[in-house]
C-alpha positions, 0 to 999 in steps of 0.5 A: 518472469520470476520475481528473482529475475525481475529483481536482478533486472534492477540490480544489473542496471548502471549506477547512473540509471535513475532506478539504480537504487538498492533493492532486494527480496526477502521472501520466496514468491509463494506465501502459502507457507507463512514465514517463521514469525517474531513474537511481540509482547504488544503491537499497537495499531494506530487507525483501525480501518480496513488495513489496520483491522485486517492486520489486527485480525491476522496478528491475533489469528497467527498469535504474533503478539500477546496483546493487540491495542488499537487507537481510534478517533471516534467513540463508536469505533471502540465498540466496533473494533472489539466487536469485529475482534480486530484488537484486544483493546480499542482506545481513544487515548493515543499515549495509552495505546502506544505505551510499552508497545514493541511495534507501532503500525501507523494505519491512518491517512498520510496527512495524519501520521506526522501530527499523531507521531508528535503526540505520542512521542513521550509515550513511545518506549526506547527501542520500539519499532514504528512502521506504517502502511502509507502509499507514498514513502519519500515524504513519510520517511523524511518526516518520521525517521528523525522524529521517531529517533528523538524518542530512541525508537526506530522508524522503518517505512512500509507499504503493503500492496493490498486493499479494497475499495471498501473502507472501515474495520467492518470490511477487515479480512484476516487474509488481506495480505496473503500473497501481496507484496509489501515494500519496506524502505529502510535508509542508511540511517535505519537500524538494520535489526529493526528493518529485518524485524519489520520484514519478518512481521510482514512475511508472518502475515503472508506478504512477500517483502521487497526492499526499495529506496523510498524515492524509487518506490514512489516513482513505481507506484505512481504508475502501477497504483496511483495512475490506475486510480485516477484513470478509474475515477476519470472513467466513472466521472465521464461515463456516468455523467448525468447529462448522458441518456439514462440507458448509459448506466444500464449499458455499463456491464462487467468490464466497466465495473471491473475497470472502475472498481477502485474509484469507489475508494475513499476520496479523502485518502486518495486525495492525500495520496495524489497530492503527496506523490503529485510530481510522479503522478503528473509525469505518469499522466503525461506519458499515459495521455501521450499513449492515448493520443497515439491511439486517437490518431490511429482511429482518426486515420483508420490505421488498423495496423496500429490499433491491432498492435496496441491491443495485442501488445497490451494483452501480451504484457498483461498476460505475462504479468498475470503469469509471473510471480509478481502479480497479485492473486485473484480476489 
C-alpha cells in the first residue's frame, strides 16, 4: 500500500469513526531529494542530545539557518556540543539561547518542556515559531499552545519518528531524519503559515510530513512505538533474569538482540512517555495480551492450524509493511 492510499483510507472513514480526524500528507514518499527549504536567521535547539544534536548537524550541513544555538543544562555539555559540531554556540542560559530565534525546537524529555517554556517566555520574540520532538502530543499541545501564544509566538507540535537506543549528542547523526515520517499536530487555533513552515522545516531535513490530530497521533503511536518498547523491555527483563542458568544469555542470539534493541533506550525518557500516554498504552497492552493468550491456548491444545495461521498472518502483514512507502528505511 502506498502512503497516499493509506492516507485516503483514513480520509474515507465515516465522520463518526474514532479515527475520522484531519490527516494529510505534504511530502512524497521518496525523501532522497530534500524539499526546498525555508532559510532561518536563528534556530535554537533546547536540549542537545541525540535528536537535538542530529537536528543541529543537519541544519548546519544543509545551511538552513545563519546561526544555530543550543541550550544545555550541564557545563560539560557546552564543550561537547561544540566539539561535535551540532551547534554554533552552546549555552546554559536559556533566555540567551532563545533570544531573537525564529524557530525554537524543544528536544527535552516531555516533563521538562512546560517548565522550560515558562522560563523562556519573556525572551521569545513575537512571531517566533516553537515546535518540539515529543513522542506524546495531546498533553504537550494542550500545555504549550496557549502558553506560547502569550508571548505572541506560535506553537506547532511535531514528532519525528526517528531515534536510536543510544543517547547523548555524541550519538548524533546528520542523516537521522532521512526517510523518516514526522507528524505535525496543528490545531484549529494554529497559525497556518507557521504550520506550513514547520512542515517545510522537517521536509528540508529529509523527513516525510504527516499532519494528524494530536489525539489520533497518541492512539496510533501507543501501538506502533510505545507498545513495542514495553514488549522489548519485558523480554529483556524476563529472559535475562539472574535466576536463569548462565547458559541462557549465551543462547540469546541475533533474534533476541534485534527484538530487544529499543530496551536499551533511556529509562527516564520512556517512563515519561509511558506515563503521558498511559491510557492509550494500557489499551494497547490489553489487546496485545489478549492475542498472546490466544496463542497460548492454541499451544496448550496442540492446535497446529491456529499457530500456523498466527505466524503466516504476522509474516504477511510485516512483509507488506516493509514493502510499503510508510515503512522506515533499514538502519
